[in-house]
PASEBA-1860 file (N, C-alpha, C; in nm, 3 decimals):
! residues 234
1> MLEVQNMD> -0.043/2.693/1.373/-0.124/2.606/1.280/-0.210/2.457/1.366 ~ -0.159/2.386/1.460/-0.229/2.294/1.536/-0.207/2.357/1.685 ~ -0.323/2.340/1.768/-0.294/2.350/1.911/-0.362/2.303/1.975 ~ -0.305/2.229/2.056/-0.380/2.096/2.145/-0.316/2.153/2.309 ~ -0.499/2.162/2.353/-0.512/2.207/2.457/-0.556/2.122/2.600 ~ -0.450/2.098/2.693/-0.539/2.012/2.815/-0.613/1.872/2.761 ~ -0.554/1.804/2.678/-0.641/1.689/2.653/-0.603/1.573/2.730 ~ -0.706/1.479/2.769/-0.682/1.382/2.832/-0.785/1.280/2.729
9> VFYGDLQV> -0.714/1.140/2.748/-0.792/1.057/2.672/-0.786/0.902/2.742 ~ -0.897/0.860/2.708/-0.936/0.680/2.760/-0.936/0.613/2.664 ~ -0.862/0.485/2.709/-0.928/0.368/2.627/-1.020/0.269/2.715 ~ -1.161/0.344/2.732/-1.286/0.265/2.831/-1.224/0.321/2.933 ~ -1.258/0.277/3.044/-1.197/0.327/3.175/-1.033/0.387/3.208 ~ -0.950/0.322/3.119/-0.823/0.356/3.135/-0.791/0.501/3.097 ~ -0.721/0.614/3.199/-0.690/0.711/3.107/-0.512/0.646/3.042 ~ -0.505/0.746/2.967/-0.383/0.707/2.882/-0.297/0.843/2.855
17> LWDISFEV> -0.387/0.918/2.842/-0.304/1.049/2.818/-0.387/1.162/2.918 ~ -0.255/1.241/3.009/-0.320/1.361/3.061/-0.275/1.500/3.075 ~ -0.369/1.544/3.065/-0.358/1.685/3.029/-0.251/1.733/2.918 ~ -0.268/1.676/2.790/-0.172/1.685/2.700/-0.199/1.854/2.628 ~ -0.088/1.929/2.612/-0.091/2.051/2.562/0.022/2.071/2.469 ~ 0.040/2.081/2.331/0.121/2.125/2.294/0.091/2.221/2.174 ~ 0.163/2.282/2.036/0.119/2.317/1.934/0.280/2.321/1.822 ~ 0.187/2.322/1.704/0.278/2.312/1.589/0.229/2.421/1.510
25> EQGEIVAL> 0.353/2.497/1.437/0.360/2.628/1.387/0.368/2.590/1.263 ~ 0.344/2.671/1.158/0.340/2.609/1.031/0.462/2.648/0.967 ~ 0.524/2.537/0.890/0.644/2.526/0.871/0.743/2.420/0.922 ~ 0.696/2.405/1.046/0.768/2.337/1.140/0.839/2.190/1.126 ~ 0.907/2.146/1.207/0.910/1.985/1.208/0.899/1.981/1.351 ~ 0.819/1.929/1.401/0.786/1.888/1.565/0.763/1.726/1.571 ~ 0.871/1.682/1.685/0.892/1.566/1.759/0.776/1.559/1.880 ~ 0.731/1.427/1.875/0.712/1.380/1.982/0.764/1.242/2.071
33> VGANGSGK> 0.867/1.281/2.140/0.962/1.165/2.157/0.908/1.065/2.335 ~ 0.948/0.957/2.295/0.937/0.943/2.412/0.946/0.753/2.408 ~ 0.920/0.685/2.508/0.946/0.522/2.514/0.824/0.471/2.472 ~ 0.805/0.329/2.417/0.691/0.261/2.360/0.591/0.290/2.506 ~ 0.470/0.293/2.451/0.358/0.300/2.586/0.352/0.440/2.614 ~ 0.444/0.542/2.605/0.437/0.684/2.639/0.310/0.707/2.595 ~ 0.237/0.703/2.491/0.111/0.780/2.431/0.154/0.868/2.304 ~ 0.215/0.856/2.265/0.268/0.897/2.077/0.176/0.856/2.041
41> STTLKTLS> 0.147/0.723/1.994/0.063/0.694/1.890/-0.091/0.739/1.915 ~ -0.082/0.705/2.036/-0.232/0.761/2.109/-0.289/0.912/2.082 ~ -0.180/0.997/2.111/-0.171/1.128/2.045/-0.204/1.175/1.917 ~ -0.141/1.091/1.825/-0.170/1.099/1.683/-0.284/0.999/1.655 ~ -0.368/0.930/1.712/-0.495/0.872/1.668/-0.618/0.952/1.730 ~ -0.588/1.037/1.795/-0.657/1.120/1.864/-0.665/1.259/1.783 ~ -0.562/1.335/1.752/-0.544/1.413/1.610/-0.641/1.361/1.514 ~ -0.615/1.264/1.434/-0.678/1.169/1.360/-0.852/1.139/1.382
49> GLLRPANG> -0.866/1.170/1.489/-1.018/1.147/1.522/-1.065/1.012/1.535 ~ -0.952/0.895/1.565/-1.000/0.738/1.571/-1.005/0.733/1.718 ~ -0.966/0.840/1.795/-1.010/0.811/1.898/-1.077/0.983/2.003 ~ -1.136/0.988/2.094/-1.193/1.126/2.120/-1.143/1.153/2.244 ~ -1.078/1.279/2.243/-1.048/1.290/2.389/-1.125/1.350/2.519 ~ -1.138/1.317/2.616/-1.252/1.310/2.711/-1.262/1.444/2.743 ~ -1.154/1.549/2.756/-1.116/1.669/2.818/-1.033/1.754/2.708 ~ -1.042/1.859/2.707/-0.959/1.938/2.602/-0.993/1.953/2.488
57> SIRFLDQR> -0.901/2.022/2.398/-0.961/2.112/2.296/-0.851/2.049/2.189 ~ -0.880/2.044/2.060/-0.776/2.044/1.892/-0.819/2.127/1.844 ~ -0.712/2.230/1.804/-0.762/2.340/1.663/-0.687/2.316/1.586 ~ -0.726/2.324/1.450/-0.606/2.295/1.356/-0.660/2.422/1.250 ~ -0.583/2.507/1.274/-0.603/2.661/1.158/-0.748/2.746/1.162 ~ -0.726/2.742/1.330/-0.859/2.787/1.412/-1.004/2.704/1.396 ~ -0.992/2.579/1.364/-1.118/2.513/1.374/-1.107/2.413/1.447 ~ -1.203/2.389/1.548/-1.234/2.297/1.640/-1.240/2.120/1.557
65> LDQIPANK> -1.133/2.075/1.586/-1.121/1.898/1.527/-1.170/1.810/1.585 ~ -1.170/1.821/1.723/-1.208/1.737/1.807/-1.380/1.678/1.815 ~ -1.448/1.703/1.751/-1.580/1.677/1.723/-1.632/1.652/1.583 ~ -1.493/1.628/1.502/-1.534/1.554/1.334/-1.488/1.431/1.323 ~ -1.564/1.349/1.238/-1.570/1.228/1.219/-1.431/1.223/1.169 ~ -1.350/1.101/1.177/-1.232/1.065/1.110/-1.214/1.054/1.047 ~ -1.350/1.056/0.921/-1.333/1.043/0.791/-1.325/1.177/0.723 ~ -1.337/1.276/0.806/-1.368/1.416/0.766/-1.212/1.527/0.792
73> IIEHGIAH> -1.129/1.450/0.913/-1.017/1.462/0.931/-0.935/1.539/0.777 ~ -0.939/1.458/0.689/-0.836/1.475/0.567/-0.863/1.627/0.481 ~ -1.009/1.619/0.509/-1.038/1.768/0.428/-1.023/1.887/0.486 ~ -0.971/1.876/0.621/-0.911/2.015/0.675/-0.743/2.020/0.673 ~ -0.691/1.905/0.627/-0.544/1.934/0.595/-0.484/1.831/0.647 ~ -0.526/1.749/0.714/-0.414/1.676/0.808/-0.392/1.484/0.733 ~ -0.318/1.475/0.727/-0.272/1.327/0.687/-0.210/1.241/0.780 ~ -0.236/1.112/0.805/-0.133/1.050/0.898/-0.071/0.934/0.808
81> VPEGRRLF> 0.055/0.912/0.856/0.117/0.820/0.811/0.116/0.675/0.921 ~ 0.053/0.571/0.936/0.021/0.528/1.080/0.147/0.415/1.076 ~ 0.158/0.420/1.222/0.284/0.293/1.270/0.237/0.157/1.161 ~ 0.318/0.077/1.104/0.343/-0.031/1.060/0.250/-0.004/0.888 ~ 0.251/0.077/0.865/0.225/0.142/0.710/0.108/0.121/0.675 ~ 0.012/-0.024/0.712/-0.109/0.001/0.721/-0.153/-0.007/0.524 ~ -0.091/-0.054/0.443/-0.077/-0.051/0.308/-0.192/-0.149/0.279 ~ -0.274/-0.147/0.166/-0.335/-0.268/0.075/-0.256/-0.378/0.007
89> PEMTVREN> -0.201/-0.465/0.077/-0.131/-0.547/0.017/-0.111/-0.596/-0.111 ~ -0.212/-0.613/-0.168/-0.261/-0.670/-0.268/-0.329/-0.582/-0.374 ~ -0.298/-0.449/-0.358/-0.296/-0.363/-0.457/-0.169/-0.332/-0.504 ~ -0.185/-0.265/-0.566/-0.047/-0.178/-0.693/0.010/-0.060/-0.594 ~ 0.104/-0.052/-0.631/0.170/0.080/-0.577/0.081/0.230/-0.642 ~ 0.072/0.192/-0.762/-0.011/0.295/-0.814/-0.135/0.330/-0.746 ~ -0.233/0.219/-0.737/-0.341/0.184/-0.665/-0.330/0.253/-0.522 ~ -0.240/0.207/-0.446/-0.206/0.252/-0.259/-0.198/0.370/-0.311
97> LIMGSLTP> -0.135/0.406/-0.424/-0.131/0.609/-0.399/-0.277/0.660/-0.417 ~ -0.291/0.581/-0.522/-0.457/0.664/-0.565/-0.563/0.668/-0.449 ~ -0.527/0.553/-0.374/-0.625/0.567/-0.250/-0.629/0.690/-0.151 ~ -0.477/0.768/-0.160/-0.453/0.860/-0.076/-0.505/0.954/-0.131 ~ -0.553/1.001/-0.222/-0.584/1.109/-0.331/-0.776/1.085/-0.356 ~ -0.886/1.099/-0.236/-0.991/1.086/-0.264/-1.072/1.223/-0.271 ~ -1.009/1.313/-0.187/-1.088/1.449/-0.161/-1.034/1.482/-0.304 ~ -1.189/1.579/-0.309/-1.189/1.662/-0.418/-1.063/1.752/-0.502
105> QAKQKRNE> -0.977/1.799/-0.389/-0.883/1.912/-0.449/-0.765/1.795/-0.468 ~ -0.764/1.685/-0.424/-0.660/1.594/-0.458/-0.653/1.493/-0.561 ~ -0.804/1.469/-0.560/-0.825/1.398/-0.703/-0.791/1.515/-0.836 ~ -0.822/1.624/-0.827/-0.800/1.723/-0.919/-0.651/1.720/-1.011 ~ -0.559/1.704/-0.863/-0.398/1.729/-0.876/-0.373/1.588/-0.887 ~ -0.427/1.491/-0.863/-0.349/1.345/-0.892/-0.202/1.286/-0.909 ~ -0.252/1.307/-1.120/-0.110/1.297/-1.176/0.014/1.361/-1.144 ~ -0.038/1.495/-1.114/0.074/1.581/-1.095/0.171/1.562/-0.953
113> TMEWIFGL> 0.062/1.528/-0.843/0.083/1.516/-0.709/0.200/1.369/-0.746 ~ 0.129/1.277/-0.821/0.199/1.119/-0.842/0.335/1.131/-0.883 ~ 0.371/1.230/-0.983/0.464/1.255/-1.046/0.596/1.323/-0.914 ~ 0.542/1.403/-0.831/0.622/1.449/-0.730/0.654/1.322/-0.649 ~ 0.551/1.266/-0.620/0.596/1.130/-0.537/0.687/1.055/-0.594 ~ 0.691/1.009/-0.756/0.782/0.953/-0.805/0.897/1.028/-0.803 ~ 0.908/1.126/-0.786/1.046/1.226/-0.797/1.091/1.219/-0.626 ~ 1.049/1.201/-0.552/1.104/1.171/-0.427/1.149/1.027/-0.400
121> FPRLRERE> 1.071/0.938/-0.427/1.096/0.761/-0.427/1.132/0.727/-0.574 ~ 1.210/0.739/-0.621/1.227/0.694/-0.749/1.201/0.569/-0.797 ~ 1.194/0.494/-0.632/1.237/0.324/-0.651/1.058/0.313/-0.679 ~ 0.949/0.384/-0.604/0.829/0.352/-0.635/0.798/0.370/-0.803 ~ 0.849/0.409/-0.861/0.777/0.427/-1.031/0.867/0.321/-1.080 ~ 0.982/0.273/-1.020/1.036/0.143/-1.075/0.937/0.012/-1.040 ~ 0.853/0.031/-0.920/0.754/-0.093/-0.864/0.644/-0.020/-0.915 ~ 0.550/0.038/-0.998/0.459/0.110/-0.994/0.327/-0.002/-1.001
129> KQMAGTLS> 0.386/-0.106/-1.091/0.275/-0.192/-1.109/0.283/-0.329/-1.016 ~ 0.350/-0.308/-0.924/0.394/-0.436/-0.826/0.309/-0.438/-0.707 ~ 0.272/-0.536/-0.659/0.181/-0.561/-0.553/0.276/-0.504/-0.388 ~ 0.162/-0.420/-0.333/0.221/-0.361/-0.205/0.294/-0.468/-0.141 ~ 0.218/-0.541/-0.105/0.256/-0.692/-0.014/0.384/-0.746/-0.071 ~ 0.455/-0.709/-0.176/0.590/-0.798/-0.219/0.691/-0.672/-0.223 ~ 0.671/-0.591/-0.170/0.759/-0.459/-0.153/0.886/-0.491/-0.018 ~ 0.971/-0.476/-0.007/1.074/-0.433/0.107/1.008/-0.364/0.182
137> GGEQQMLA> 1.027/-0.415/0.331/1.024/-0.285/0.438/1.019/-0.157/0.398 ~ 1.169/-0.134/0.365/1.192/0.007/0.331/1.098/0.045/0.216 ~ 1.096/-0.027/0.140/0.991/0.040/0.019/0.828/0.088/0.051 ~ 0.803/-0.015/0.153/0.666/-0.005/0.180/0.657/0.069/0.274 ~ 0.737/0.139/0.323/0.749/0.279/0.427/0.754/0.364/0.318 ~ 0.820/0.360/0.205/0.803/0.476/0.100/0.653/0.496/0.061 ~ 0.619/0.403/0.010/0.481/0.366/-0.055/0.360/0.474/0.055 ~ 0.373/0.402/0.157/0.316/0.469/0.310/0.296/0.627/0.334
145> VGRGLMAL> 0.459/0.639/0.310/0.458/0.811/0.318/0.358/0.925/0.166 ~ 0.426/0.815/0.080/0.363/0.893/-0.049/0.199/0.882/-0.035 ~ 0.175/0.798/-0.015/0.008/0.781/-0.007/-0.051/0.876/0.104 ~ 0.047/0.906/0.202/0.013/1.028/0.277/-0.007/1.175/0.236 ~ 0.101/1.175/0.148/0.131/1.324/0.056/0.001/1.325/-0.056 ~ -0.026/1.232/-0.113/-0.103/1.187/-0.237/-0.243/1.315/-0.181 ~ -0.268/1.326/-0.043/-0.353/1.391/-0.007/-0.350/1.531/-0.001 ~ -0.222/1.596/-0.049/-0.194/1.718/-0.034/-0.237/1.763/0.078
153> PKMIMFDE> -0.151/1.739/0.196/-0.218/1.755/0.339/-0.136/1.873/0.368 ~ -0.192/2.006/0.459/-0.079/2.095/0.504/-0.015/2.081/0.625 ~ -0.062/1.960/0.696/0.031/1.886/0.803/0.043/1.739/0.772 ~ 0.154/1.656/0.805/0.184/1.523/0.796/0.204/1.494/0.910 ~ 0.131/1.361/0.971/0.182/1.282/1.105/0.207/1.167/1.034 ~ 0.367/1.172/1.117/0.432/1.058/1.091/0.472/0.941/1.235 ~ 0.390/0.822/1.220/0.397/0.743/1.355/0.481/0.651/1.353 ~ 0.603/0.666/1.406/0.676/0.563/1.383/0.763/0.544/1.284
161> PSLGLAPI> 0.825/0.656/1.183/0.832/0.630/1.021/0.982/0.521/1.033 ~ 1.083/0.518/1.126/1.200/0.399/1.105/1.160/0.276/1.166 ~ 1.066/0.254/1.200/1.014/0.132/1.300/1.068/0.010/1.185 ~ 1.114/-0.094/1.234/1.170/-0.223/1.180/1.260/-0.208/1.036 ~ 1.344/-0.051/1.047/1.395/-0.054/0.887/1.550/-0.074/0.939 ~ 1.624/-0.118/0.831/1.771/-0.094/0.888/1.845/0.011/0.900 ~ 1.948/0.027/0.946/2.005/0.162/0.996/2.017/0.261/0.836 ~ 2.040/0.218/0.724/2.097/0.257/0.654/1.992/0.331/0.560
169> LVAEIFKI> 1.841/0.280/0.556/1.683/0.332/0.528/1.625/0.404/0.624 ~ 1.692/0.392/0.780/1.630/0.491/0.879/1.691/0.644/0.837 ~ 1.815/0.627/0.794/1.871/0.754/0.756/1.810/0.834/0.654 ~ 1.784/0.714/0.556/1.700/0.780/0.446/1.573/0.856/0.472 ~ 1.501/0.777/0.536/1.372/0.841/0.596/1.362/0.967/0.644 ~ 1.436/0.935/0.744/1.495/1.088/0.819/1.510/1.198/0.681 ~ 1.598/1.162/0.594/1.623/1.286/0.494/1.512/1.297/0.416 ~ 1.448/1.195/0.377/1.328/1.276/0.314/1.192/1.336/0.411
177> IKRINQEG> 1.184/1.288/0.510/1.102/1.389/0.614/1.166/1.542/0.599 ~ 1.283/1.553/0.589/1.341/1.704/0.591/1.336/1.748/0.477 ~ 1.316/1.668/0.357/1.301/1.739/0.210/1.114/1.742/0.217 ~ 1.023/1.676/0.261/0.916/1.705/0.261/0.899/1.823/0.345 ~ 0.969/1.878/0.421/0.929/1.988/0.480/0.956/2.135/0.438 ~ 1.081/2.076/0.365/1.139/2.201/0.283/1.077/2.212/0.167 ~ 0.977/2.152/0.132/0.898/2.175/0.001/0.782/2.219/0.054 ~ 0.749/2.224/0.206/0.624/2.348/0.227/0.525/2.282/0.314
185> VTVLVTEQ> 0.537/2.141/0.357/0.475/2.050/0.426/0.489/2.059/0.588 ~ 0.422/2.112/0.674/0.475/2.091/0.814/0.457/1.975/0.864 ~ 0.509/1.915/0.922/0.555/1.766/0.989/0.531/1.748/1.153 ~ 0.465/1.632/1.182/0.440/1.650/1.328/0.514/1.494/1.312 ~ 0.607/1.428/1.405/0.637/1.320/1.382/0.652/1.244/1.517 ~ 0.613/1.120/1.520/0.639/1.050/1.685/0.732/0.931/1.639 ~ 0.864/0.922/1.736/0.945/0.853/1.737/1.047/0.778/1.863 ~ 1.064/0.663/1.853/1.182/0.608/1.954/1.325/0.628/1.959
193> NTKQTLEI> 1.311/0.684/1.815/1.481/0.682/1.746/1.478/0.863/1.764 ~ 1.491/0.875/1.924/1.499/1.012/1.977/1.642/1.136/1.892 ~ 1.748/1.058/1.931/1.881/1.122/1.837/1.828/1.177/1.713 ~ 1.771/1.091/1.640/1.793/1.114/1.458/1.650/1.211/1.474 ~ 1.588/1.191/1.556/1.448/1.253/1.531/1.491/1.426/1.620 ~ 1.499/1.442/1.677/1.565/1.562/1.765/1.655/1.661/1.646 ~ 1.723/1.574/1.566/1.862/1.660/1.525/1.782/1.708/1.394 ~ 1.660/1.679/1.339/1.582/1.724/1.220/1.479/1.828/1.276
201> STRGYVLE> 1.422/1.810/1.438/1.330/1.903/1.424/1.341/2.037/1.482 ~ 1.248/2.097/1.446/1.245/2.236/1.491/1.240/2.257/1.655 ~ 1.172/2.161/1.671/1.122/2.179/1.854/1.087/2.049/1.857 ~ 1.055/2.017/2.017/1.013/1.869/2.037/0.993/1.887/2.169 ~ 0.847/1.778/2.201/0.799/1.749/2.363/0.829/1.588/2.374 ~ 0.862/1.568/2.525/0.912/1.439/2.549/0.787/1.388/2.641 ~ 0.717/1.276/2.565/0.615/1.204/2.666/0.661/1.129/2.739 ~ 0.636/1.106/2.891/0.636/0.983/2.955/0.492/0.961/3.032
209> NGRVVLKG> 0.459/0.827/3.065/0.350/0.790/3.097/0.216/0.899/3.064 ~ 0.214/0.924/2.935/0.079/0.996/2.913/0.119/1.130/2.926 ~ 0.230/1.190/3.004/0.236/1.369/2.987/0.348/1.401/2.958 ~ 0.331/1.532/2.935/0.445/1.616/2.820/0.531/1.639/2.972 ~ 0.667/1.595/2.976/0.722/1.629/3.068/0.830/1.705/3.046 ~ 0.889/1.712/2.925/1.010/1.824/2.893/0.953/1.863/2.758 ~ 1.017/2.031/2.736/0.972/2.068/2.597/1.078/2.204/2.557 ~ 1.118/2.184/2.427/1.234/2.297/2.383/1.243/2.255/2.209
217> TGQELLNN> 1.395/2.325/2.191/1.361/2.350/2.032/1.473/2.180/2.055 ~ 1.497/2.155/1.944/1.539/1.994/1.891/1.655/1.996/1.987 ~ 1.721/2.079/1.911/1.883/2.100/2.016/1.890/2.087/2.144 ~ 1.797/2.190/2.190/1.765/2.190/2.370/1.751/2.057/2.414 ~ 1.695/1.989/2.356/1.635/1.870/2.432/1.721/1.800/2.393 ~ 1.827/1.796/2.287/1.912/1.666/2.268/2.019/1.713/2.398 ~ 2.047/1.843/2.425/2.160/1.844/2.542/2.087/1.834/2.669 ~ 1.966/1.827/2.663/1.867/1.823/2.823/1.959/1.713/2.878
225> EHVKEAYL> 2.002/1.701/3.010/2.072/1.583/3.094/1.978/1.469/3.106 ~ 1.814/1.474/3.128/1.717/1.353/3.152/1.727/1.287/3.027 ~ 1.733/1.399/2.897/1.728/1.351/2.757/1.835/1.223/2.748 ~ 1.917/1.306/2.748/2.056/1.235/2.756/2.080/1.115/2.836 ~ 2.051/1.097/2.935/2.043/0.963/3.011/1.958/0.873/2.991 ~ 1.811/0.937/2.954/1.693/0.832/2.947/1.681/0.773/2.822 ~ 1.698/0.853/2.692/1.700/0.818/2.564/1.798/0.799/2.492 ~ 1.918/0.881/2.487/2.044/0.868/2.442/2.137/0.801/2.468
233> GI> 2.145/0.722/2.596/2.209/0.641/2.668/2.347/0.721/2.690 ~ 2.376/0.839/2.731/2.475/0.924/2.724/2.485/0.919/2.899
END
């Protein structure tokens, strides 16, 4: 579904990704794990068109994405739930959800999709008319996920979805990611929470200093000695 080959990315003169290659098959949950500063968020920003690769290629459903403007990426079926949620705080929950459904196909199915979102997140229905900026951290994360799903993506990318959440909410977010995948949406997720991410992932890639250093199934990486020592504290 997604194929990234030999991707180099720079911030100005500073290279931050080196020869990144990975793939995501339809129906998978694929994890990019690594420490803060390893290049996870940069990878997703590049897939979203916010950054341009200096070298390499990005193909999604056999179409080149690396030359498409960022505002057109969503039309090809990729949604990005960014780190830090990036909601519209002075808009209501409903209005934020509507902002996720601006492509022609998403507009046609807006009401149906919103009902699906409210089924996933009953708390959002309860707070439908509440300003997003007044929600709790967990509720804001649910809204950010819901807004991404309103676009009816073929693949959704989550950047650090558990960041800043209480442990009980972290567990809930991972359950929701798994449920979204079970309902037919392919998932690419970046996380510092290595254990819980790999436990729900079909496959994973470990990023260190802007390079892919390991890859395997979620279980293979959980059992890997380097992963255990560096990321699981075992």
